[in-house]
N, C-alpha and C positions, 0 to 999 in steps of 0.2 A: 327569452330563451337564448337568443344569439349572444347576449351579454354573458350568460352563464357558460356557454360552450367555448367562448374565446380563450379564457384562461386555461381550459383543458387542452385546447389546441396548441397554445404557446408552450405549455409544459411538455407536451409530446415533442414539439419542435426542438426544445432545448434539452432534451433528455440526455443527450451525449455531450452537451457543451460544457458542463461544469460538474464538480464533485465537492462533497463536504470534506473538510480537513480531517485526517486521521492522525493519531499520535501513538507513540510507543516510548517506553522508558527502557534504556539500556544501561546497565551498571557493569563497569569494567573494574573488577577487583584484582588489581595488579599486585606485584610483590612489594612495591614501595608506597603505593597510594591506591585510593578508590576514586574512580571518576564516574560521574553520572551524566547521561546525555538524554535530552528529550528531543526525539525526532518527530518531524511532521511531514505529511505528504497528502495530496488530494486523492479522494476516493473516486478515481476516474479511470476505470479499466476499459479503455476503448481506443480506437484510432490506430496508432503505430505500435510496433513490437516493443515490449518493455515499458509501455506507458503506465502500467499499473504502479510501478515503483521507481520510475525514472526521475521523479522530482523530489526525492527524499532530501531533507535538509535538517540541520541542527537548529532547534528553536532556542535552546539554552543548555548550558552545561556547567558543572562544578567539580571541584576536586578536594579530597580530604586525605590527610596523611596521619599515620603510616598506613601500610596495607593491613588487611584483616588477619593475615597469618601472624602478625605481631601479637595477637590476642589469643594464641593457642594456650589452652589451659586456664584462661582468664575470662570466664563467662560474663561476669559483671562488667568487666572492662569492655568486652565486645558489645554488650547491650548499650552501654553509655556511648560507645563510638558510633554505633549504627543508627541510633535514634535521630540524630540531626540529619542524617542522610534521608531517612524516611520522611521527616518533617519537610525537608527541602523538596522531595518528590511530590508529596501531597500538595504543596503550595505552587508547584511549577508545571505539573502535568494538567492541561486543561480538561482532559477527559478522565474521570476517575475509573472508567472501565478499560482504559488503555492497557495493552499487553505489556508485560515486563519480561525482559531477557537479561538474566544475571549470569555473568561468566567470570569465574575465578581462574587465575593462570598459574604460572610456575611457582610463585610463592607458596601457594596452597599445595602444589604437587610435591614440595619439599617436606611437608609435614608427614607424620605418621597417619595411618588410616584412621585410627581412633581420634586423633586431634582434628583432622580435616572433616570427619563425619560429624563431630560435635559442633563445629563452627557452622557447617552448612545446615544442619538441622535447626540451629538457633535462628539463622538468618531467614530460612523458609517460614518458621513459625512467626517471626516478627512481621514479615511481609504479608502473611495471611491475616494476622491479627490487627495490624495498625494501618492497613491500606485497603482500598476497594479495587485495586488493580486486577486485571485479568491475568491470573497465573496459569491459565490453561487447565486442561483435564489432567495433565501430568506435571505437577509442580517440580519434580526432579529433572524434567527436561528443560523447563524454563529457568530454573535456578540451580546451577551446576558448576562443577569444576571442569573446565575445558581440557581436553587432551591437547598435547602440543600440536598434533596434526590438525585438529579443529581450529586452533589459533592461527596456524599457517594458511589454511584454506580460507578462513574468513578475511584474513589480511589480503589474500590474493583477490578475492571478490571485491573488496574495497578499492584496491588499486585499479583494477580493470573497469570497475563502475565509473570511477572518476575519469578514466581515459576513454570511456565509451567504447570499450573493446568487447563487450559482451552483448551488444544490442542489434544484430550480431555484426561482427567486423572481422576482416581477415587478420588473423594473428592476435595473440594476447601477450601480455608482458609478464616478466618474471617478478615475483614479489619476495623480497628478502627483509625479514624483520629481526631486529636484535634487541632483546630486552635485558633485564637485569639478571635473570636466572637461566634463560634459554634463548635459542635462536631458531628461526624457521626459514625454510626455503621451499617455495611452491611455484611450479610453472607447468606449462602444457608442452611436453616434449614432442619431437617429431619422430622419435624412435619408440620401440616397444618399452613399456614400463614393466620391469621385472619384479619390482617390490615397491611398497608404499604408494600404491595407486589408489586414488579416490575418484569416484564418479559423482559429480555434483551437478545440480540443476541451478543454473544461473537465472536472474530475474526475467529473462525472456523465455524461460522454459526450455532453453537449449541445454542438452546434457554434454558436459565436458569432462574428459578424463585428465587428471593432473597428477603429477608426482609431487608429494609433499612429505617433508621430513622435519621433525623438530629435534634439535640436539640439546638434551637436558644438561644443565651446568655449563653450557657454552655461552651463556649470557655474560655481559660485561663484569658484573660484580662477582658472580660465582666463579668465572674463569680466573679472575685475579686471586680469589681465595684458594683455588686449586693450585695455582702457580706457587703460592707460598707453602702450601702443604707438600707439594712435590719437592721443592727445594729443601724443606725441613728433613725429608727422608734421605736426601742425598748429602746432607750436612748434619750429621747426628750431634756434633758438638760445636760450640763457639758461635760467633756471629755468622750470619748467612749472607753471602753476597747475592744481590738481586740485580741481574743485568738490565732489567727494564725500568729500574728506578734511577732518578738523577743521582749522580755522585754528590755527596754532601747531604743527602736526605736519608734518614734512618726511620724505621717504624718498628715498633714492638708488637708482636702478635704470636699467638700459640706458645707463649712463654719464651719466645726467641726474638732476637733483634735482627732485622733485615737491613742490610747496608747497600744503598744504591751504588752502582758502578758506571752507569751511562755507557754500557757495552752494547752497541747496536747489533753487531754480529751475533754476540752471545744471546741477546734478547730474542732475535728471530729464531735461532736454533732451539732455544728453550721452548718457545711457543709451538714450533713445528713438532718437537718431540712430544709435547702434550697432546697434539692432535692425532698422533698415531697414524699418519698417512701411509706409512710403509708396512702396516700390519697385514697379516694374511687375510685375503678377501676371497669369497666364493664367486665373485663376479669379476668380469674384466674391467669394469669401470666402478671405482669406489671413491669414497670421500672419508671424512673423519670417522674414527672408530670402526673402520672397515665396513661401512655401510654402502649399499648400492647407490649409485648416483648417475643418472643419464646425462648426456652432454646437453649443455644449454646451447640452443641454436645460435650461430654467429650473428644472424640478422635480428635477433629478438631483443627488444628493449628490456633493460634491467632496471628495476626500481628498488633501491636499498634505502630503508628509512629507520626511524627511531634511533637506536644506539649507533647505527652506521653514520648518522649525520653529525653527531656532536663532536667527535674527534676531528673531522674535516673542518668544521667551523672553528674549533679551538686552534687549529694549525693555520688559520687565516687563508685557507684555500677556498676559492670561489667555485662551487660545483655547478653554478649556472653558466659559467664561461663556456662558449661553444666549443672551445678546444680542450675542455676538461677531460682528463683521464686519471686513472688511479696512480699513474706514474707521478703526477703532480703531488699527490698526497704522500706517496712514498718518499719523494725528494724532500718535502717539508719535514717529515718525521725524522729522516736521517740527519737533517741539518740541526734540528732542535735537540734530539735525544742523545747527542754526544756532549751536550753542554752540562754544566753543573747546576745544582739546585739554586745556588746563589745567583747565577746568571739568569736562570729562568724566572726567578722571583723579582729581579731588578725592574722597577717600573719603566726605566729608560728603554728596555728591550720590547715593551708593548706586546707581551704574550697575551693572546685572547682567551685566557683561561685563569681561573682563580682557585685557590684551595677551597674545598677539599678535592677538586677535580684535577688540578694541575699535577699533583703528585702521581696520579695514575694515568696521565695523558699518554705516555709512551706505551704502557701496557695496552691500553685501549686502542691506540692507533695501529700498532702492529698486529694486535689480535684481529681487528676487523679487516685489515689489509690482507693478511695471510688467509683468513677465511675466504675472502673473495677471490684472491689470486691462486692460492695453492689448493684449497679444499673444493672450491666451486669452479675452478678452471677458467676464470676470467683474466685474460692477459692484461698486464698493467697499461698497455697502449690501446686497449679495446675502446672503441667509441660506443655511444649509446648506453653507457653506464651512468645512471642518474642517482646521485646521492641527494635525497630530498627530505624535507621536513613536511612538505605539503604538496598537493597537486592542484594547481589553479586556485590556490588559496584555501583548499580543503585539507585539514589535518588528516593524516593517514593513521588508521587504527583498525584492529580487527572488529571493533564493536559494530561499525556500520555493516560489515560483511555478515555478522551474525544476524542482524536485523533483516537484511535482504534475503538471506538464506531461509530463515524461519518463516518470514512472511510469504516467500515464494512457495515453500512447502505447504503452508496454510491455504494459499490460493488454489494450489493444485488439488489438495484434498477436498476443497469446497467446489471444485469444478469451475472456478471462474475462468481459468484457461487451462489448456492441456498441452502436453508435449507429445508430439508424434515424430519419433526418431529424433533428428536434429532440427526439425522445422518448427517454427513458432507459429501457431495457428490462431492465436487469440483475436488478432485484429479482424480477420475475416469473419469469424463467428459472431463477434459482438457487433460488427458493422452490419452484418446481415440481419441480426435480431433487431437492432435499433432502427434500421431502415424499414423493416416490416412493421414495427410499431408506429413509426412515423407515417407510413403509407396508410395504415389502418385508421390513424387519427384523422388524416386528411379526408379519406373516403367517408368516415363517420360524420365529420363536420359537414361535408357536402350534402349528405343525405338529410341531415337535420335541417340545413338551410332550405333545401328543396321542399321538405314537408312544411316548414313554416310559411314559405311563400304560397304554397298551394292552399293553405288554410286561411290565408288572408281574406276578409269578407268580400273585397272587391273581386278577387280571383274566383271565389265561390259563386258570386252573382253572375259573372261572365260565363262560367261553365254551365250554369243553369239556363241562362238565356240561349246558349248554343244548343243545349239539349232540347229545349222546347221547340225551337225553330226546326231542328232536324226531324222531330216527330210530328210536325205540322200543327202544333197547338197554338201558334201565334206568339206574339210578344208578351212577356211578363209585365204586369203593372209596376210602375216605379215605386209605389207605396209599399214599404217593407212588410207590414202585417198582411196586406192583401196578397203580396207575392208569396209569402210563406203559406197562406191558406190555399192558394191556387196550386202551389207545388205539392203540398201534402195531399190535396184532393186528387191530383193527376197521378202521382207516383205511388201513393199508398192506399188508393181507393179499394 
């Protein structure tokens, strides 16, 4: 009996010590590619705040080009494109019942409603037909086109998760994302949020109010296209001078030829004019397109990633240098963008960029610099502005934030942990429950052991001897059959 109870006791003892691995598939359907990530973490909701999702990591990931929006109106092409992605997922997700979170971004937001609806319906149908993954009770929630604000919020969750700023810690960081079609800014202001306020629950069940705004067509690629369109309107005939392109570089688009002039001053003025920073605004503090924008606190760390990083790297500026500021990037851009195309492409000058990226380097560099400096109010000499590709070796993307947000909501709905105001209560509750179970297991095992000891033949014999002596019946015979006969005769006569 003891041998049977020991494993039960050890199981109770280790009930909070380990957890089985969980998995999730997150698909990032961007404007230029589709990326799939298999995430894993331990099913271990106990101990410290945020432990339920604190150890999430990427198991494996893959990328396919182009983006799904490329197949608008081409259903057969979309099916042929998406089948290898499904096959990869079926082969690489260890748990066929793992949840799926699919988010399409600005590339899909550029399409008409009819086009985007047709693509999303096909993708949902393929995921339901060719996989066993858990798409949840509402497939349109799991497989959807993200709003720009959702994209921004998820990126903010990712950044602060990697910085351990939501578990909980004093102060969070600003997250600035720059994609091909849109850009997002998300942070936790210290002043009142008059517009674009989102209340989100972070993985510790702490509720945070953030300002988030997505600026459509302010991504690198779309902004460059808009610049050409605007210049076309202001130059109805002839070749069109483009101040942000290298002199000696020409490109034909929209039926017109754009001629580079390497005009740094004119390039900055052109970009600022497109941002409409001086337009009428209903608020005292505004940014591009006359949108409300609260001040970014001076002491708050700023993390700008994705498209913000590449021009800095191509200009050979080291953003990890302790003395780094945006002024270093501006100086490098001013020095390069006055040069000619011939000088920039001369291998002897060792420019850290190659076509087709070098031709738009000055557009992208001044676009990101003026967004940070003029639109978001970050001084060129401000410290603690981090232009990054990763945080502690972890690539930054909204997809992890989507996973953390959706799994947190799921845990809250299931009652695994609960939010009470801004306080995180899960560790206390689970510790109390596990302690109670452990205590019960110990008491139960102790009772079983006592019962087993008392039922041992030698113990029974000694108790009977003592009972006979107390009653004055003398000593029991040592012969067992005679003992039993005498006991039965005395006790049950």
